[in-house]
VMD Tcl script that draws the C-alpha trace (Angstrom):
set ca {
  {5.39 -40.29 68.48}
  {6.55 -38.27 71.49}
  {7.73 -34.70 71.11}
  {11.51 -34.33 71.09}
  {12.73 -32.29 74.11}
  {14.46 -29.82 71.80}
  {11.19 -29.27 69.92}
  {9.53 -28.30 73.20}
  {12.39 -25.94 74.06}
  {12.42 -24.29 70.63}
  {8.66 -23.83 70.67}
  {9.02 -22.00 73.98}
  {11.90 -19.90 72.59}
  {9.88 -18.85 69.55}
  {6.85 -17.93 71.64}
  {8.72 -16.13 74.41}
  {11.58 -14.54 72.49}
  {14.00 -15.93 75.08}
  {16.84 -18.08 73.74}
  {18.00 -21.35 75.20}
  {21.16 -21.25 77.27}
  {24.32 -22.78 75.84}
  {24.02 -25.61 78.36}
  {20.46 -26.36 77.27}
  {21.39 -26.27 73.59}
  {24.24 -28.71 74.06}
  {22.21 -31.04 76.25}
  {19.18 -31.11 73.95}
  {21.01 -31.22 70.59}
  {19.68 -34.15 68.51}
  {21.80 -37.25 68.23}
  {21.76 -37.24 64.43}
  {20.35 -35.54 61.33}
  {17.25 -37.74 61.30}
  {16.32 -36.47 64.75}
  {17.16 -32.88 63.77}
  {14.74 -33.03 60.84}
  {12.11 -34.47 63.19}
  {12.58 -31.44 65.45}
  {12.04 -29.15 62.45}
  {8.78 -30.92 61.64}
  {7.50 -31.00 65.22}
  {8.32 -27.35 65.85}
  {6.68 -26.21 62.62}
  {3.57 -28.29 63.24}
  {3.14 -27.05 66.80}
  {3.51 -23.41 65.78}
  {1.27 -23.71 62.71}
  {3.95 -22.60 60.29}
  {2.63 -24.41 57.21}
  {-0.96 -23.71 56.16}
  {-1.01 -26.58 53.67}
  {0.82 -29.02 55.93}
  {3.97 -28.62 53.85}
  {6.53 -25.83 53.49}
  {6.27 -23.34 50.63}
  {9.86 -22.14 51.05}
  {13.22 -23.69 51.85}
  {16.85 -22.87 52.56}
  {19.64 -25.23 51.57}
  {23.35 -25.51 52.20}
  {26.51 -27.59 51.93}
  {30.12 -26.87 52.72}
  {31.25 -28.14 49.30}
  {29.90 -30.05 46.32}
  {31.04 -33.31 47.93}
  {29.63 -32.54 51.39}
  {26.28 -33.84 52.62}
  {23.59 -31.22 51.91}
  {21.25 -29.96 54.61}
  {18.03 -28.01 54.45}
  {15.35 -26.40 56.54}
  {11.83 -25.19 55.81}
  {10.88 -21.53 56.09}
  {7.60 -20.69 57.82}
  {4.81 -19.27 55.67}
  {4.67 -16.16 57.85}
  {8.42 -15.64 57.52}
  {8.22 -15.05 53.73}
  {8.18 -11.26 53.38}
  {7.60 -9.55 50.01}
  {8.85 -5.94 49.91}
  {9.66 -5.20 46.27}
  {12.44 -2.62 46.18}
  {11.46 -0.99 49.48}
  {13.58 -1.57 52.61}
  {12.12 -4.02 55.09}
  {12.03 -2.56 58.60}
  {13.35 -5.23 60.95}
  {13.01 -4.58 64.67}
  {16.21 -5.58 66.44}
  {14.17 -6.71 69.45}
  {12.70 -9.53 67.33}
  {16.03 -11.37 67.26}
  {16.99 -13.91 69.89}
  {20.79 -13.65 69.66}
  {21.75 -12.48 66.16}
  {20.68 -10.31 63.23}
  {22.70 -12.01 60.53}
  {22.11 -10.53 57.07}
  {22.84 -12.81 54.11}
  {22.35 -11.56 50.55}
  {21.13 -14.27 48.20}
  {19.16 -15.13 45.09}
  {15.88 -16.93 45.65}
  {14.02 -18.85 42.96}
  {10.32 -19.60 42.59}
  {8.98 -22.50 40.56}
  {6.45 -22.01 37.80}
  {5.58 -25.71 37.64}
  {5.90 -28.74 39.93}
  {8.92 -30.98 39.83}
  {8.71 -34.74 39.33}
  {10.41 -36.92 41.96}
  {13.33 -37.70 39.65}
  {13.96 -34.10 38.49}
  {17.55 -33.53 37.42}
  {19.46 -30.25 37.10}
  {17.99 -29.53 33.65}
  {14.43 -30.13 34.86}
  {14.98 -27.85 37.85}
  {16.24 -25.00 35.68}
  {13.39 -25.41 33.23}
  {10.79 -25.25 36.04}
  {12.01 -21.96 37.54}
  {9.74 -19.05 36.69}
  {11.00 -16.15 38.83}
  {14.27 -15.03 40.38}
  {14.27 -12.69 43.40}
  {16.94 -10.54 44.98}
  {16.66 -11.69 48.58}
  {17.97 -11.22 52.09}
  {17.83 -14.00 54.66}
  {17.85 -12.87 58.27}
  {19.68 -15.43 60.39}
  {19.18 -15.85 64.12}
  {20.07 -18.53 66.66}
  {17.58 -19.57 69.31}
  {20.39 -20.22 71.81}
  {23.36 -18.45 73.32}
  {26.91 -19.73 72.98}
  {29.23 -20.44 70.07}
  {30.21 -23.59 68.18}
  {27.13 -25.47 69.24}
  {26.60 -29.01 67.85}
  {25.82 -29.07 64.14}
  {22.62 -30.99 64.82}
  {21.35 -28.14 67.00}
  {21.82 -25.61 64.20}
  {20.09 -27.97 61.75}
  {17.15 -28.51 64.10}
  {17.00 -24.75 64.68}
  {16.15 -24.20 60.99}
  {19.79 -23.66 60.07}
  {19.52 -20.29 61.83}
  {16.71 -19.01 59.61}
  {14.54 -16.22 61.01}
  {12.86 -14.88 57.87}
  {13.26 -14.42 54.13}
  {12.92 -10.96 52.59}
  {12.07 -10.96 48.88}
  {12.93 -7.78 47.00}
  {12.65 -7.02 43.30}
  {12.08 -9.87 40.91}
  {12.71 -10.95 37.35}
  {10.32 -13.27 35.58}
  {11.25 -15.47 32.66}
  {13.26 -18.17 34.38}
  {16.88 -18.75 35.33}
  {19.60 -17.51 33.02}
  {23.03 -19.10 32.68}
  {24.50 -15.66 33.37}
  {22.89 -15.68 36.83}
  {25.56 -18.13 38.02}
  {28.20 -15.40 37.86}
  {26.22 -12.18 37.92}
  {27.29 -9.07 39.80}
  {26.02 -8.16 43.26}
  {26.71 -4.75 44.81}
  {26.01 -3.99 48.47}
  {25.91 -0.67 50.28}
  {25.93 -0.35 54.05}
  {24.72 2.89 55.61}
  {25.18 4.70 52.31}
  {28.73 3.51 51.55}
  {29.81 0.67 49.27}
  {30.35 -2.44 51.36}
  {30.96 -5.19 48.80}
  {30.86 -5.66 45.04}
  {31.64 -8.93 43.31}
  {30.91 -11.13 40.33}
  {29.59 -14.54 41.25}
  {30.91 -15.93 44.49}
  {28.40 -18.64 45.36}
  {30.31 -21.21 47.46}
  {29.17 -24.10 45.22}
  {29.68 -22.23 41.94}
  {26.19 -23.09 40.70}
  {23.49 -21.67 43.01}
  {21.07 -24.38 41.82}
  {23.39 -27.31 42.45}
  {21.49 -28.65 45.48}
  {17.95 -28.28 44.16}
  {17.54 -31.82 42.76}
  {18.59 -33.13 46.19}
  {16.18 -30.74 47.91}
  {13.32 -31.96 45.73}
  {13.89 -35.53 46.92}
  {14.38 -34.36 50.51}
  {11.08 -32.44 50.51}
  {9.25 -35.55 49.32}
  {10.85 -37.70 52.04}
  {10.13 -35.22 54.82}
  {6.72 -33.83 53.86}
  {5.36 -36.21 51.22}
  {5.52 -33.72 48.34}
  {8.04 -32.67 45.76}
  {8.60 -28.97 45.09}
  {5.46 -27.40 43.64}
  {4.53 -24.39 41.53}
  {4.88 -21.29 43.69}
  {7.47 -22.83 46.03}
  {10.54 -20.75 46.86}
  {14.13 -21.76 47.52}
  {16.83 -19.43 48.78}
  {20.07 -20.66 47.30}
  {22.81 -19.50 49.67}
  {24.73 -16.31 50.27}
  {27.38 -15.02 47.88}
  {28.85 -12.47 50.26}
  {28.86 -14.05 53.71}
  {27.00 -13.03 56.85}
  {26.91 -9.44 58.10}
  {26.03 -9.12 61.82}
  {23.70 -6.13 61.70}
  {22.85 -3.73 64.52}
  {20.07 -1.26 65.17}
  {20.50 1.74 62.88}
  {21.99 -0.20 59.97}
  {20.63 0.07 56.42}
  {21.89 -2.54 53.97}
  {20.95 -2.45 50.29}
  {21.92 -5.06 47.72}
  {21.43 -5.08 43.97}
  {21.89 -8.08 41.71}
  {22.56 -7.17 38.09}
  {19.63 -8.18 35.86}
  {17.47 -9.10 38.89}
  {17.04 -6.08 41.12}
  {17.28 -4.60 44.58}
  {16.56 -5.78 48.11}
  {17.11 -3.75 51.28}
  {16.70 -3.82 55.05}
  {16.55 -1.20 57.80}
  {17.30 -2.47 61.29}
  {15.39 -0.39 63.81}
}
mol new
graphics top color blue
foreach p $ca { graphics top sphere $p radius 0.5 }
foreach p [lrange $ca 0 end-1] q [lrange $ca 1 end] { graphics top cylinder $p $q radius 0.2 }
display resetview
């Protein structure tokens, strides 16, 4: 199978640090979701992102419970464990954006069967992390085609894993409190707020998607970041953002 032109362009963007132009992004955007997922696979394979030939971490999203879900893999080297310490992110690493999204990430303690339902997913979760996803776009311009964003890993740059809680998912996690400070001052505080209500709603779909795309269901040790509760903050050099999820812990980032 030939390499999709967008795969070639994204590989160059990742290696050079130079984003595509808006014109390039619009011209090369895949025709459909099938082609966008192919670009994800080809880009990851060419750059050696997955040591085992399959992703160990994922991001998922949907505009509503009735909308079609989408997902992208996260490169092995983009999974960053920091505990409660701030991760120092160099602003120069970003192509066009340093988008900070505060989320909960889950890690599985056991593999999921192909037909896993919501109850099976919850039962298989072993650890919950306070997490920050850094979002970036490998192209300039705004309101690019949706298939470009999907092919471009749904804007994922890296996943920062902060403090953790073992012992599985709790029902109270659906509506727990998250408090965020920005440069020493309270920025946001809220109870719950996940756009789908249940942060785990899309995981049965993701399990099937992972098997279709990479030939394997979600396995023990795999991570899924479940979507931001508080929206995207466009960070700049000099910012420090700290978030704390009640009953889970703290995650923080310094942009340098």
